[in-house]
C-alpha positions, -999 to +999 in steps of 0.1 A: -120+104-088-120+076-112-124+039-099-093+030-118-073+054-096-089+042-065-083+005-072-046+012-080-041+031-049-059+004-029-039-023-047-005-004-037-016+000-001-029-036+000+003-051-012+023-031+013+001-040+041+004-077+033+042-074+035+042-058+068+014-084+080+037-112+067+067-097+086+049-093+118+037-128+115+071-142+112+083-122+140+055-131+163+058-168+153+095-171+159+100-147+187+073-161+210+083-194+225+049-212+229+043-205+191+076-220+178+066-256+175+038-247+152+053-216+137+044-226+101+007-227+111+007-194+130+025-176+102-001-188+077-030-180+101-017-145+111-009-137+074-043-148+063-059-126+089-038-097+079-051-102+044-087-101+053-084-072+075-062-053+050-086-055+021-114-032+035-087-008+050-070-007+016-103+001-001-111+030+024-075+044+020-080+045-019-113+065-013-099+088+012-070+102-007-073+139-019-084+142-055-054+163-065-032+134-060-046+116-089-044+145-115-020+134-145+016+151-145+016+181-169+048+195-182+050+233-176+076+260-175+096+262-145+091+295-123+129+298-122+135+299-162+129+328-184+122+310-214+115+272-219+145+252-230+122+232-254+089+233-267+062+224-242 
């Protein structure tokens, strides 16, 4: 697996993880009554904690994905077609 593919997968996972982390922080800070007076501080703190936790997890996920997921797409003839409709 190339390091570029690993970085791309890690960035994709990390961005999704940060969105989920921010959403969870907003829900936690606004639905838990003792946190409401300082909700902005709690949202920032929980989101930052999620970003620090998510970085190594994303890097490990990028490494753990199977090698066959990273192969480039190759045009091939469909097993249902007798002859290709165009040059491959």
